[in-house]
mmCIF file as Biopython writes it, N, C-alpha, C and O atoms, coordinates in Angstrom:
data_model
#
loop_
_atom_site.group_PDB
_atom_site.id
_atom_site.type_symbol
_atom_site.label_atom_id
_atom_site.label_alt_id
_atom_site.label_comp_id
_atom_site.label_asym_id
_atom_site.label_entity_id
_atom_site.label_seq_id
_atom_site.pdbx_PDB_ins_code
_atom_site.Cartn_x
_atom_site.Cartn_y
_atom_site.Cartn_z
_atom_site.occupancy
_atom_site.B_iso_or_equiv
_atom_site.auth_seq_id
_atom_site.auth_asym_id
_atom_site.pdbx_PDB_model_num
ATOM 1   N N  . MET A ? 1  ? -0.546  15.200  -18.421 1.0 0.0 1  A 1 
ATOM 2   C CA . MET A ? 1  ? -0.610  14.666  -17.072 1.0 0.0 1  A 1 
ATOM 3   C C  . MET A ? 1  ? -1.183  15.710  -16.125 1.0 0.0 1  A 1 
ATOM 4   O O  . MET A ? 1  ? -1.023  16.914  -16.322 1.0 0.0 1  A 1 
ATOM 5   N N  . THR A ? 2  ? -1.839  15.226  -15.118 1.0 0.0 2  A 1 
ATOM 6   C CA . THR A ? 2  ? -2.397  16.128  -14.119 1.0 0.0 2  A 1 
ATOM 7   C C  . THR A ? 2  ? -1.477  16.158  -12.899 1.0 0.0 2  A 1 
ATOM 8   O O  . THR A ? 2  ? -0.631  15.278  -12.746 1.0 0.0 2  A 1 
ATOM 9   N N  . PRO A ? 3  ? -1.631  17.154  -12.034 1.0 0.0 3  A 1 
ATOM 10  C CA . PRO A ? 3  ? -0.798  17.197  -10.831 1.0 0.0 3  A 1 
ATOM 11  C C  . PRO A ? 3  ? -0.940  15.960  -9.959  1.0 0.0 3  A 1 
ATOM 12  O O  . PRO A ? 3  ? -0.023  15.622  -9.210  1.0 0.0 3  A 1 
ATOM 13  N N  . ASP A ? 4  ? -2.094  15.271  -10.049 1.0 0.0 4  A 1 
ATOM 14  C CA . ASP A ? 4  ? -2.310  14.074  -9.237  1.0 0.0 4  A 1 
ATOM 15  C C  . ASP A ? 4  ? -1.439  12.897  -9.665  1.0 0.0 4  A 1 
ATOM 16  O O  . ASP A ? 4  ? -1.133  12.030  -8.846  1.0 0.0 4  A 1 
ATOM 17  N N  . ASN A ? 5  ? -1.034  12.852  -10.938 1.0 0.0 5  A 1 
ATOM 18  C CA . ASN A ? 5  ? -0.262  11.696  -11.388 1.0 0.0 5  A 1 
ATOM 19  C C  . ASN A ? 5  ? 0.978   12.091  -12.181 1.0 0.0 5  A 1 
ATOM 20  O O  . ASN A ? 5  ? 1.459   11.299  -12.992 1.0 0.0 5  A 1 
ATOM 21  N N  . ASP A ? 6  ? 1.512   13.303  -11.968 1.0 0.0 6  A 1 
ATOM 22  C CA . ASP A ? 6  ? 2.657   13.750  -12.751 1.0 0.0 6  A 1 
ATOM 23  C C  . ASP A ? 6  ? 3.932   12.998  -12.412 1.0 0.0 6  A 1 
ATOM 24  O O  . ASP A ? 6  ? 4.902   13.076  -13.165 1.0 0.0 6  A 1 
ATOM 25  N N  . ASN A ? 7  ? 3.957   12.281  -11.313 1.0 0.0 7  A 1 
ATOM 26  C CA . ASN A ? 7  ? 5.123   11.488  -10.954 1.0 0.0 7  A 1 
ATOM 27  C C  . ASN A ? 7  ? 4.697   10.048  -10.678 1.0 0.0 7  A 1 
ATOM 28  O O  . ASN A ? 7  ? 5.132   9.433   -9.704  1.0 0.0 7  A 1 
ATOM 29  N N  . LEU A ? 8  ? 3.858   9.536   -11.533 1.0 0.0 8  A 1 
ATOM 30  C CA . LEU A ? 8  ? 3.274   8.217   -11.353 1.0 0.0 8  A 1 
ATOM 31  C C  . LEU A ? 8  ? 4.332   7.120   -11.267 1.0 0.0 8  A 1 
ATOM 32  O O  . LEU A ? 8  ? 4.230   6.237   -10.415 1.0 0.0 8  A 1 
ATOM 33  N N  . ALA A ? 9  ? 5.333   7.161   -12.123 1.0 0.0 9  A 1 
ATOM 34  C CA . ALA A ? 9  ? 6.355   6.113   -12.125 1.0 0.0 9  A 1 
ATOM 35  C C  . ALA A ? 9  ? 7.069   6.029   -10.777 1.0 0.0 9  A 1 
ATOM 36  O O  . ALA A ? 9  ? 7.403   4.935   -10.324 1.0 0.0 9  A 1 
ATOM 37  N N  . ALA A ? 10 ? 7.303   7.163   -10.139 1.0 0.0 10 A 1 
ATOM 38  C CA . ALA A ? 10 ? 7.975   7.169   -8.843  1.0 0.0 10 A 1 
ATOM 39  C C  . ALA A ? 10 ? 7.042   6.702   -7.728  1.0 0.0 10 A 1 
ATOM 40  O O  . ALA A ? 10 ? 7.508   6.300   -6.661  1.0 0.0 10 A 1 
ATOM 41  N N  . ASP A ? 11 ? 5.743   6.750   -7.963  1.0 0.0 11 A 1 
ATOM 42  C CA . ASP A ? 11 ? 4.759   6.377   -6.948  1.0 0.0 11 A 1 
ATOM 43  C C  . ASP A ? 11 ? 4.440   4.878   -6.967  1.0 0.0 11 A 1 
ATOM 44  O O  . ASP A ? 11 ? 3.954   4.341   -5.971  1.0 0.0 11 A 1 
ATOM 45  N N  . ILE A ? 12 ? 4.706   4.206   -8.075  1.0 0.0 12 A 1 
ATOM 46  C CA . ILE A ? 12 ? 4.347   2.794   -8.226  1.0 0.0 12 A 1 
ATOM 47  C C  . ILE A ? 12 ? 5.433   1.901   -7.627  1.0 0.0 12 A 1 
ATOM 48  O O  . ILE A ? 12 ? 6.624   2.083   -7.880  1.0 0.0 12 A 1 
ATOM 49  N N  . LEU A ? 13 ? 4.993   0.945   -6.837  1.0 0.0 13 A 1 
ATOM 50  C CA . LEU A ? 13 ? 5.857   -0.120  -6.333  1.0 0.0 13 A 1 
ATOM 51  C C  . LEU A ? 13 ? 5.486   -1.377  -7.102  1.0 0.0 13 A 1 
ATOM 52  O O  . LEU A ? 13 ? 4.355   -1.852  -7.006  1.0 0.0 13 A 1 
ATOM 53  N N  . ARG A ? 14 ? 6.424   -1.918  -7.862  1.0 0.0 14 A 1 
ATOM 54  C CA . ARG A ? 14 ? 6.140   -3.088  -8.697  1.0 0.0 14 A 1 
ATOM 55  C C  . ARG A ? 14 ? 6.802   -4.312  -8.103  1.0 0.0 14 A 1 
ATOM 56  O O  . ARG A ? 14 ? 8.028   -4.397  -8.022  1.0 0.0 14 A 1 
ATOM 57  N N  . GLY A ? 15 ? 5.984   -5.250  -7.691  1.0 0.0 15 A 1 
ATOM 58  C CA . GLY A ? 15 ? 6.470   -6.496  -7.133  1.0 0.0 15 A 1 
ATOM 59  C C  . GLY A ? 15 ? 6.364   -6.523  -5.617  1.0 0.0 15 A 1 
ATOM 60  O O  . GLY A ? 15 ? 6.429   -5.491  -4.948  1.0 0.0 15 A 1 
ATOM 61  N N  . ALA A ? 16 ? 6.200   -7.722  -5.099  1.0 0.0 16 A 1 
ATOM 62  C CA . ALA A ? 16 ? 6.072   -7.901  -3.657  1.0 0.0 16 A 1 
ATOM 63  C C  . ALA A ? 16 ? 7.345   -7.479  -2.930  1.0 0.0 16 A 1 
ATOM 64  O O  . ALA A ? 16 ? 7.280   -6.978  -1.808  1.0 0.0 16 A 1 
ATOM 65  N N  . ASP A ? 17 ? 8.498   -7.676  -3.559  1.0 0.0 17 A 1 
ATOM 66  C CA . ASP A ? 17 ? 9.753   -7.265  -2.927  1.0 0.0 17 A 1 
ATOM 67  C C  . ASP A ? 17 ? 9.787   -5.760  -2.700  1.0 0.0 17 A 1 
ATOM 68  O O  . ASP A ? 17 ? 10.205  -5.304  -1.636  1.0 0.0 17 A 1 
ATOM 69  N N  . ALA A ? 18 ? 9.349   -4.982  -3.694  1.0 0.0 18 A 1 
ATOM 70  C CA . ALA A ? 18 ? 9.350   -3.519  -3.568  1.0 0.0 18 A 1 
ATOM 71  C C  . ALA A ? 18 ? 8.351   -3.066  -2.504  1.0 0.0 18 A 1 
ATOM 72  O O  . ALA A ? 18 ? 8.647   -2.171  -1.713  1.0 0.0 18 A 1 
ATOM 73  N N  . ILE A ? 19 ? 7.185   -3.676  -2.484  1.0 0.0 19 A 1 
ATOM 74  C CA . ILE A ? 19 ? 6.175   -3.332  -1.481  1.0 0.0 19 A 1 
ATOM 75  C C  . ILE A ? 19 ? 6.679   -3.701  -0.090  1.0 0.0 19 A 1 
ATOM 76  O O  . ILE A ? 19 ? 6.536   -2.926  0.856   1.0 0.0 19 A 1 
ATOM 77  N N  . ALA A ? 20 ? 7.264   -4.881  0.027   1.0 0.0 20 A 1 
ATOM 78  C CA . ALA A ? 20 ? 7.787   -5.337  1.315   1.0 0.0 20 A 1 
ATOM 79  C C  . ALA A ? 20 ? 8.889   -4.409  1.821   1.0 0.0 20 A 1 
ATOM 80  O O  . ALA A ? 20 ? 8.918   -4.081  3.007   1.0 0.0 20 A 1 
ATOM 81  N N  . ALA A ? 21 ? 9.776   -3.991  0.957   1.0 0.0 21 A 1 
ATOM 82  C CA . ALA A ? 21 ? 10.855  -3.083  1.358   1.0 0.0 21 A 1 
ATOM 83  C C  . ALA A ? 21 ? 10.292  -1.742  1.815   1.0 0.0 21 A 1 
ATOM 84  O O  . ALA A ? 21 ? 10.770  -1.166  2.792   1.0 0.0 21 A 1 
ATOM 85  N N  . PHE A ? 22 ? 9.283   -1.249  1.114   1.0 0.0 22 A 1 
ATOM 86  C CA . PHE A ? 22 ? 8.665   0.031   1.467   1.0 0.0 22 A 1 
ATOM 87  C C  . PHE A ? 22 ? 7.977   -0.043  2.830   1.0 0.0 22 A 1 
ATOM 88  O O  . PHE A ? 22 ? 8.075   0.888   3.629   1.0 0.0 22 A 1 
ATOM 89  N N  . LEU A ? 23 ? 7.286   -1.146  3.090   1.0 0.0 23 A 1 
ATOM 90  C CA . LEU A ? 23 ? 6.529   -1.293  4.332   1.0 0.0 23 A 1 
ATOM 91  C C  . LEU A ? 23 ? 7.339   -1.878  5.481   1.0 0.0 23 A 1 
ATOM 92  O O  . LEU A ? 23 ? 6.963   -1.741  6.646   1.0 0.0 23 A 1 
ATOM 93  N N  . GLY A ? 24 ? 8.445   -2.526  5.155   1.0 0.0 24 A 1 
ATOM 94  C CA . GLY A ? 24 ? 9.223   -3.194  6.187   1.0 0.0 24 A 1 
ATOM 95  C C  . GLY A ? 24 ? 8.627   -4.528  6.593   1.0 0.0 24 A 1 
ATOM 96  O O  . GLY A ? 24 ? 8.844   -4.996  7.710   1.0 0.0 24 A 1 
ATOM 97  N N  . PHE A ? 25 ? 7.875   -5.141  5.687   1.0 0.0 25 A 1 
ATOM 98  C CA . PHE A ? 25 ? 7.251   -6.440  5.917   1.0 0.0 25 A 1 
ATOM 99  C C  . PHE A ? 25 ? 8.037   -7.510  5.168   1.0 0.0 25 A 1 
ATOM 100 O O  . PHE A ? 25 ? 8.743   -7.196  4.209   1.0 0.0 25 A 1 
ATOM 101 N N  . PRO A ? 26 ? 7.928   -8.765  5.589   1.0 0.0 26 A 1 
ATOM 102 C CA . PRO A ? 26 ? 8.469   -9.848  4.771   1.0 0.0 26 A 1 
ATOM 103 C C  . PRO A ? 26 ? 7.674   -9.960  3.461   1.0 0.0 26 A 1 
ATOM 104 O O  . PRO A ? 26 ? 6.479   -9.666  3.430   1.0 0.0 26 A 1 
ATOM 105 N N  . ARG A ? 27 ? 8.333   -10.379 2.402   1.0 0.0 27 A 1 
ATOM 106 C CA . ARG A ? 27 ? 7.682   -10.522 1.097   1.0 0.0 27 A 1 
ATOM 107 C C  . ARG A ? 27 ? 6.473   -11.443 1.179   1.0 0.0 27 A 1 
ATOM 108 O O  . ARG A ? 27 ? 5.433   -11.152 0.589   1.0 0.0 27 A 1 
ATOM 109 N N  . ARG A ? 28 ? 6.597   -12.537 1.894   1.0 0.0 28 A 1 
ATOM 110 C CA . ARG A ? 28 ? 5.493   -13.493 2.016   1.0 0.0 28 A 1 
ATOM 111 C C  . ARG A ? 28 ? 4.267   -12.845 2.665   1.0 0.0 28 A 1 
ATOM 112 O O  . ARG A ? 28 ? 3.134   -13.156 2.298   1.0 0.0 28 A 1 
ATOM 113 N N  . ALA A ? 29 ? 4.490   -11.945 3.625   1.0 0.0 29 A 1 
ATOM 114 C CA . ALA A ? 29 ? 3.385   -11.251 4.290   1.0 0.0 29 A 1 
ATOM 115 C C  . ALA A ? 29 ? 2.642   -10.356 3.300   1.0 0.0 29 A 1 
ATOM 116 O O  . ALA A ? 29 ? 1.424   -10.202 3.393   1.0 0.0 29 A 1 
ATOM 117 N N  . VAL A ? 30 ? 3.369   -9.771  2.360   1.0 0.0 30 A 1 
ATOM 118 C CA . VAL A ? 30 ? 2.734   -8.942  1.326   1.0 0.0 30 A 1 
ATOM 119 C C  . VAL A ? 30 ? 1.827   -9.804  0.463   1.0 0.0 30 A 1 
ATOM 120 O O  . VAL A ? 30 ? 0.677   -9.440  0.217   1.0 0.0 30 A 1 
ATOM 121 N N  . TYR A ? 31 ? 2.330   -10.939 0.004   1.0 0.0 31 A 1 
ATOM 122 C CA . TYR A ? 31 ? 1.508   -11.840 -0.808  1.0 0.0 31 A 1 
ATOM 123 C C  . TYR A ? 31 ? 0.262   -12.287 -0.043  1.0 0.0 31 A 1 
ATOM 124 O O  . TYR A ? 31 ? -0.837  -12.298 -0.597  1.0 0.0 31 A 1 
ATOM 125 N N  . HIS A ? 32 ? 0.430   -12.651 1.215   1.0 0.0 32 A 1 
ATOM 126 C CA . HIS A ? 32 ? -0.686  -13.128 2.020   1.0 0.0 32 A 1 
ATOM 127 C C  . HIS A ? 32 ? -1.731  -12.025 2.221   1.0 0.0 32 A 1 
ATOM 128 O O  . HIS A ? 32 ? -2.922  -12.250 2.010   1.0 0.0 32 A 1 
ATOM 129 N N  . ALA A ? 33 ? -1.280  -10.827 2.632   1.0 0.0 33 A 1 
ATOM 130 C CA . ALA A ? 33 ? -2.211  -9.713  2.864   1.0 0.0 33 A 1 
ATOM 131 C C  . ALA A ? 33 ? -2.922  -9.305  1.577   1.0 0.0 33 A 1 
ATOM 132 O O  . ALA A ? 33 ? -4.110  -8.987  1.597   1.0 0.0 33 A 1 
ATOM 133 N N  . ALA A ? 34 ? -2.207  -9.313  0.471   1.0 0.0 34 A 1 
ATOM 134 C CA . ALA A ? 34 ? -2.812  -8.956  -0.822  1.0 0.0 34 A 1 
ATOM 135 C C  . ALA A ? 34 ? -3.870  -9.985  -1.216  1.0 0.0 34 A 1 
ATOM 136 O O  . ALA A ? 34 ? -4.947  -9.624  -1.692  1.0 0.0 34 A 1 
ATOM 137 N N  . ALA A ? 35 ? -3.564  -11.255 -1.019  1.0 0.0 35 A 1 
ATOM 138 C CA . ALA A ? 35 ? -4.512  -12.315 -1.378  1.0 0.0 35 A 1 
ATOM 139 C C  . ALA A ? 35 ? -5.776  -12.247 -0.529  1.0 0.0 35 A 1 
ATOM 140 O O  . ALA A ? 35 ? -6.864  -12.563 -1.011  1.0 0.0 35 A 1 
ATOM 141 N N  . LYS A ? 36 ? -5.641  -11.840 0.715   1.0 0.0 36 A 1 
ATOM 142 C CA . LYS A ? 36 ? -6.785  -11.731 1.620   1.0 0.0 36 A 1 
ATOM 143 C C  . LYS A ? 36 ? -7.539  -10.415 1.464   1.0 0.0 36 A 1 
ATOM 144 O O  . LYS A ? 36 ? -8.594  -10.231 2.071   1.0 0.0 36 A 1 
ATOM 145 N N  . GLY A ? 37 ? -7.008  -9.500  0.657   1.0 0.0 37 A 1 
ATOM 146 C CA . GLY A ? 37 ? -7.649  -8.204  0.476   1.0 0.0 37 A 1 
ATOM 147 C C  . GLY A ? 37 ? -7.387  -7.246  1.621   1.0 0.0 37 A 1 
ATOM 148 O O  . GLY A ? 37 ? -8.116  -6.269  1.795   1.0 0.0 37 A 1 
ATOM 149 N N  . HIS A ? 38 ? -6.359  -7.515  2.400   1.0 0.0 38 A 1 
ATOM 150 C CA . HIS A ? 38 ? -6.033  -6.672  3.555   1.0 0.0 38 A 1 
ATOM 151 C C  . HIS A ? 38 ? -5.027  -5.587  3.243   1.0 0.0 38 A 1 
ATOM 152 O O  . HIS A ? 38 ? -4.692  -4.788  4.116   1.0 0.0 38 A 1 
ATOM 153 N N  . LEU A ? 39 ? -4.542  -5.543  2.025   1.0 0.0 39 A 1 
ATOM 154 C CA . LEU A ? 39 ? -3.532  -4.570  1.608   1.0 0.0 39 A 1 
ATOM 155 C C  . LEU A ? 39 ? -3.970  -4.007  0.258   1.0 0.0 39 A 1 
ATOM 156 O O  . LEU A ? 39 ? -4.341  -4.771  -0.634  1.0 0.0 39 A 1 
ATOM 157 N N  . PRO A ? 40 ? -3.933  -2.692  0.095   1.0 0.0 40 A 1 
ATOM 158 C CA . PRO A ? 40 ? -4.374  -2.110  -1.183  1.0 0.0 40 A 1 
ATOM 159 C C  . PRO A ? 40 ? -3.354  -2.363  -2.292  1.0 0.0 40 A 1 
ATOM 160 O O  . PRO A ? 40 ? -2.339  -1.673  -2.387  1.0 0.0 40 A 1 
ATOM 161 N N  . THR A ? 41 ? -3.636  -3.349  -3.118  1.0 0.0 41 A 1 
ATOM 162 C CA . THR A ? 41 ? -2.750  -3.711  -4.220  1.0 0.0 41 A 1 
ATOM 163 C C  . THR A ? 41 ? -3.564  -3.895  -5.491  1.0 0.0 41 A 1 
ATOM 164 O O  . THR A ? 41 ? -4.794  -3.938  -5.464  1.0 0.0 41 A 1 
ATOM 165 N N  . PHE A ? 42 ? -2.853  -4.001  -6.597  1.0 0.0 42 A 1 
ATOM 166 C CA . PHE A ? 42 ? -3.455  -4.333  -7.882  1.0 0.0 42 A 1 
ATOM 167 C C  . PHE A ? 42 ? -2.423  -5.133  -8.664  1.0 0.0 42 A 1 
ATOM 168 O O  . PHE A ? 42 ? -1.258  -5.202  -8.275  1.0 0.0 42 A 1 
ATOM 169 N N  . ARG A ? 43 ? -2.842  -5.720  -9.737  1.0 0.0 43 A 1 
ATOM 170 C CA . ARG A ? 43 ? -1.946  -6.543  -10.553 1.0 0.0 43 A 1 
ATOM 171 C C  . ARG A ? 43 ? -1.662  -5.874  -11.886 1.0 0.0 43 A 1 
ATOM 172 O O  . ARG A ? 43 ? -2.553  -5.316  -12.526 1.0 0.0 43 A 1 
ATOM 173 N N  . LEU A ? 44 ? -0.416  -5.942  -12.285 1.0 0.0 44 A 1 
ATOM 174 C CA . LEU A ? 44 ? 0.000   -5.615  -13.644 1.0 0.0 44 A 1 
ATOM 175 C C  . LEU A ? 44 ? 0.564   -6.908  -14.205 1.0 0.0 44 A 1 
ATOM 176 O O  . LEU A ? 44 ? 1.717   -7.259  -13.953 1.0 0.0 44 A 1 
ATOM 177 N N  . GLY A ? 45 ? -0.254  -7.602  -14.959 1.0 0.0 45 A 1 
ATOM 178 C CA . GLY A ? 45 ? 0.139   -8.936  -15.398 1.0 0.0 45 A 1 
ATOM 179 C C  . GLY A ? 45 ? 0.240   -9.846  -14.185 1.0 0.0 45 A 1 
ATOM 180 O O  . GLY A ? 45 ? -0.714  -9.986  -13.420 1.0 0.0 45 A 1 
ATOM 181 N N  . GLU A ? 46 ? 1.386   -10.455 -14.018 1.0 0.0 46 A 1 
ATOM 182 C CA . GLU A ? 46 ? 1.614   -11.354 -12.888 1.0 0.0 46 A 1 
ATOM 183 C C  . GLU A ? 46 ? 2.141   -10.627 -11.648 1.0 0.0 46 A 1 
ATOM 184 O O  . GLU A ? 46 ? 2.164   -11.200 -10.559 1.0 0.0 46 A 1 
ATOM 185 N N  . ALA A ? 47 ? 2.559   -9.387  -11.805 1.0 0.0 47 A 1 
ATOM 186 C CA . ALA A ? 47 ? 3.196   -8.652  -10.702 1.0 0.0 47 A 1 
ATOM 187 C C  . ALA A ? 47 ? 2.154   -7.988  -9.806  1.0 0.0 47 A 1 
ATOM 188 O O  . ALA A ? 47 ? 1.229   -7.335  -10.290 1.0 0.0 47 A 1 
ATOM 189 N N  . VAL A ? 48 ? 2.313   -8.161  -8.507  1.0 0.0 48 A 1 
ATOM 190 C CA . VAL A ? 48 ? 1.489   -7.444  -7.542  1.0 0.0 48 A 1 
ATOM 191 C C  . VAL A ? 48 ? 2.107   -6.055  -7.383  1.0 0.0 48 A 1 
ATOM 192 O O  . VAL A ? 48 ? 3.321   -5.921  -7.232  1.0 0.0 48 A 1 
ATOM 193 N N  . CYS A ? 49 ? 1.267   -5.030  -7.417  1.0 0.0 49 A 1 
ATOM 194 C CA . CYS A ? 49 ? 1.749   -3.651  -7.375  1.0 0.0 49 A 1 
ATOM 195 C C  . CYS A ? 49 ? 0.915   -2.828  -6.402  1.0 0.0 49 A 1 
ATOM 196 O O  . CYS A ? 49 ? -0.184  -3.219  -6.011  1.0 0.0 49 A 1 
ATOM 197 N N  . SER A ? 50 ? 1.455   -1.700  -6.030  1.0 0.0 50 A 1 
ATOM 198 C CA . SER A ? 50 ? 0.725   -0.747  -5.216  1.0 0.0 50 A 1 
ATOM 199 C C  . SER A ? 50 ? 1.346   0.621   -5.415  1.0 0.0 50 A 1 
ATOM 200 O O  . SER A ? 50 ? 2.472   0.745   -5.896  1.0 0.0 50 A 1 
ATOM 201 N N  . ARG A ? 51 ? 0.600   1.638   -5.042  1.0 0.0 51 A 1 
ATOM 202 C CA . ARG A ? 51 ? 1.132   2.999   -5.085  1.0 0.0 51 A 1 
ATOM 203 C C  . ARG A ? 51 ? 1.594   3.372   -3.684  1.0 0.0 51 A 1 
ATOM 204 O O  . ARG A ? 51 ? 0.919   3.064   -2.702  1.0 0.0 51 A 1 
ATOM 205 N N  . LYS A ? 52 ? 2.735   4.031   -3.590  1.0 0.0 52 A 1 
ATOM 206 C CA . LYS A ? 52 ? 3.231   4.502   -2.295  1.0 0.0 52 A 1 
ATOM 207 C C  . LYS A ? 52 ? 2.194   5.396   -1.632  1.0 0.0 52 A 1 
ATOM 208 O O  . LYS A ? 52 ? 1.928   5.266   -0.437  1.0 0.0 52 A 1 
ATOM 209 N N  . SER A ? 53 ? 1.613   6.296   -2.400  1.0 0.0 53 A 1 
ATOM 210 C CA . SER A ? 53 ? 0.632   7.228   -1.841  1.0 0.0 53 A 1 
ATOM 211 C C  . SER A ? 53 ? -0.597  6.498   -1.307  1.0 0.0 53 A 1 
ATOM 212 O O  . SER A ? 53 ? -1.146  6.888   -0.276  1.0 0.0 53 A 1 
ATOM 213 N N  . THR A ? 54 ? -1.030  5.457   -1.986  1.0 0.0 54 A 1 
ATOM 214 C CA . THR A ? 54 ? -2.172  4.672   -1.524  1.0 0.0 54 A 1 
ATOM 215 C C  . THR A ? 54 ? -1.832  3.930   -0.237  1.0 0.0 54 A 1 
ATOM 216 O O  . THR A ? 54 ? -2.642  3.880   0.689   1.0 0.0 54 A 1 
ATOM 217 N N  . LEU A ? 55 ? -0.634  3.356   -0.180  1.0 0.0 55 A 1 
ATOM 218 C CA . LEU A ? 55 ? -0.217  2.652   1.034   1.0 0.0 55 A 1 
ATOM 219 C C  . LEU A ? 55 ? -0.111  3.599   2.221   1.0 0.0 55 A 1 
ATOM 220 O O  . LEU A ? 55 ? -0.523  3.250   3.327   1.0 0.0 55 A 1 
ATOM 221 N N  . LEU A ? 56 ? 0.436   4.793   2.006   1.0 0.0 56 A 1 
ATOM 222 C CA . LEU A ? 56 ? 0.548   5.764   3.097   1.0 0.0 56 A 1 
ATOM 223 C C  . LEU A ? 56 ? -0.828  6.204   3.589   1.0 0.0 56 A 1 
ATOM 224 O O  . LEU A ? 56 ? -1.034  6.357   4.792   1.0 0.0 56 A 1 
ATOM 225 N N  . ALA A ? 57 ? -1.767  6.408   2.672   1.0 0.0 57 A 1 
ATOM 226 C CA . ALA A ? 57 ? -3.134  6.772   3.059   1.0 0.0 57 A 1 
ATOM 227 C C  . ALA A ? 57 ? -3.802  5.613   3.799   1.0 0.0 57 A 1 
ATOM 228 O O  . ALA A ? 57 ? -4.533  5.835   4.764   1.0 0.0 57 A 1 
ATOM 229 N N  . TRP A ? 58 ? -3.555  4.379   3.355   1.0 0.0 58 A 1 
ATOM 230 C CA . TRP A ? 58 ? -4.116  3.204   4.005   1.0 0.0 58 A 1 
ATOM 231 C C  . TRP A ? 58 ? -3.566  3.072   5.428   1.0 0.0 58 A 1 
ATOM 232 O O  . TRP A ? 58 ? -4.316  2.765   6.355   1.0 0.0 58 A 1 
ATOM 233 N N  . ILE A ? 59 ? -2.274  3.299   5.603   1.0 0.0 59 A 1 
ATOM 234 C CA . ILE A ? 59 ? -1.667  3.246   6.933   1.0 0.0 59 A 1 
ATOM 235 C C  . ILE A ? 59 ? -2.290  4.302   7.843   1.0 0.0 59 A 1 
ATOM 236 O O  . ILE A ? 59 ? -2.620  4.018   8.994   1.0 0.0 59 A 1 
ATOM 237 N N  . ALA A ? 60 ? -2.450  5.511   7.330   1.0 0.0 60 A 1 
ATOM 238 C CA . ALA A ? 60 ? -3.062  6.581   8.124   1.0 0.0 60 A 1 
ATOM 239 C C  . ALA A ? 60 ? -4.485  6.197   8.534   1.0 0.0 60 A 1 
ATOM 240 O O  . ALA A ? 60 ? -4.893  6.462   9.665   1.0 0.0 60 A 1 
ATOM 241 N N  . ALA A ? 61 ? -5.232  5.583   7.639   1.0 0.0 61 A 1 
ATOM 242 C CA . ALA A ? 61 ? -6.598  5.158   7.955   1.0 0.0 61 A 1 
ATOM 243 C C  . ALA A ? 61 ? -6.590  4.050   9.009   1.0 0.0 61 A 1 
ATOM 244 O O  . ALA A ? 61 ? -7.439  4.034   9.901   1.0 0.0 61 A 1 
ATOM 245 N N  . GLN A ? 62 ? -5.637  3.130   8.907   1.0 0.0 62 A 1 
ATOM 246 C CA . GLN A ? 62 ? -5.521  2.062   9.908   1.0 0.0 62 A 1 
ATOM 247 C C  . GLN A ? 62 ? -5.198  2.646   11.281  1.0 0.0 62 A 1 
ATOM 248 O O  . GLN A ? 62 ? -5.755  2.218   12.292  1.0 0.0 62 A 1 
ATOM 249 N N  . GLU A ? 63 ? -4.301  3.619   11.312  1.0 0.0 63 A 1 
ATOM 250 C CA . GLU A ? 63 ? -3.941  4.268   12.572  1.0 0.0 63 A 1 
ATOM 251 C C  . GLU A ? 63 ? -5.144  4.997   13.169  1.0 0.0 63 A 1 
ATOM 252 O O  . GLU A ? 63 ? -5.396  4.911   14.371  1.0 0.0 63 A 1 
ATOM 253 N N  . ALA A ? 64 ? -5.879  5.712   12.326  1.0 0.0 64 A 1 
ATOM 254 C CA . ALA A ? 64 ? -7.048  6.459   12.804  1.0 0.0 64 A 1 
ATOM 255 C C  . ALA A ? 64 ? -8.107  5.507   13.359  1.0 0.0 64 A 1 
ATOM 256 O O  . ALA A ? 64 ? -8.733  5.800   14.377  1.0 0.0 64 A 1 
ATOM 257 N N  . ALA A ? 65 ? -8.306  4.378   12.697  1.0 0.0 65 A 1 
ATOM 258 C CA . ALA A ? 65 ? -9.304  3.413   13.155  1.0 0.0 65 A 1 
ATOM 259 C C  . ALA A ? 65 ? -8.887  2.745   14.457  1.0 0.0 65 A 1 
ATOM 260 O O  . ALA A ? 65 ? -9.741  2.319   15.234  1.0 0.0 65 A 1 
ATOM 261 N N  . ALA A ? 66 ? -7.598  2.650   14.700  1.0 0.0 66 A 1 
ATOM 262 C CA . ALA A ? 66 ? -7.103  1.980   15.907  1.0 0.0 66 A 1 
ATOM 263 C C  . ALA A ? 66 ? -7.114  2.897   17.137  1.0 0.0 66 A 1 
ATOM 264 O O  . ALA A ? 66 ? -7.049  2.421   18.270  1.0 0.0 66 A 1 
ATOM 265 N N  . ARG A ? 67 ? -7.196  4.208   16.908  1.0 0.0 67 A 1 
ATOM 266 C CA . ARG A ? 67 ? -7.210  5.137   18.034  1.0 0.0 67 A 1 
ATOM 267 C C  . ARG A ? 67 ? -8.566  5.099   18.721  1.0 0.0 67 A 1 
ATOM 268 O O  . ARG A ? 67 ? -9.606  5.146   18.065  1.0 0.0 67 A 1 
ATOM 269 N N  . PRO A ? 68 ? -8.549  5.014   20.024  1.0 0.0 68 A 1 
ATOM 270 C CA . PRO A ? 68 ? -9.839  5.056   20.733  1.0 0.0 68 A 1 
ATOM 271 C C  . PRO A ? 68 ? -10.440 6.462   20.652  1.0 0.0 68 A 1 
ATOM 272 O O  . PRO A ? 68 ? -9.727  7.466   20.635  1.0 0.0 68 A 1 
ATOM 273 N N  . GLU A ? 69 ? -11.741 6.499   20.605  1.0 0.0 69 A 1 
ATOM 274 C CA . GLU A ? 69 ? -12.441 7.789   20.610  1.0 0.0 69 A 1 
ATOM 275 C C  . GLU A ? 69 ? -12.179 8.501   21.929  1.0 0.0 69 A 1 
ATOM 276 O O  . GLU A ? 69 ? -12.242 7.888   22.994  1.0 0.0 69 A 1 
ATOM 277 N N  . ARG A ? 70 ? -11.892 9.765   21.860  1.0 0.0 70 A 1 
ATOM 278 C CA . ARG A ? 70 ? -11.681 10.530  23.083  1.0 0.0 70 A 1 
ATOM 279 C C  . ARG A ? 70 ? -13.020 11.001  23.621  1.0 0.0 70 A 1 
ATOM 280 O O  . ARG A ? 70 ? -13.878 11.470  22.874  1.0 0.0 70 A 1 
ATOM 281 N N  . ALA A ? 71 ? -13.181 10.872  24.903  1.0 0.0 71 A 1 
ATOM 282 C CA . ALA A ? 71 ? -14.422 11.319  25.550  1.0 0.0 71 A 1 
ATOM 283 C C  . ALA A ? 71 ? -14.468 12.836  25.562  1.0 0.0 71 A 1 
ATOM 284 O O  . ALA A ? 71 ? -13.464 13.489  25.844  1.0 0.0 71 A 1 
ATOM 285 N N  . ALA A ? 72 ? -15.612 13.391  25.263  1.0 0.0 72 A 1 
ATOM 286 C CA . ALA A ? 72 ? -15.742 14.859  25.218  1.0 0.0 72 A 1 
ATOM 287 C C  . ALA A ? 72 ? -15.994 15.453  26.586  1.0 0.0 72 A 1 
ATOM 288 O O  . ALA A ? 72 ? -16.126 16.670  26.716  1.0 0.0 72 A 1 
#
């Protein structure tokens, strides 16, 4: 294993319930956002999954995009 994935099992959220609990969203909102491609997820069989690290990076990117540019 490499340092990037040495704790992979702890980083994976398996199922919409786990993702919803991590994000504080309703489970249905996770399914909807995943289906629309608005949430970084992947499938393991029938289960929708995501990595905590990917979700945190996605949130940071959303926050950065929402900040107005500061005038120099």
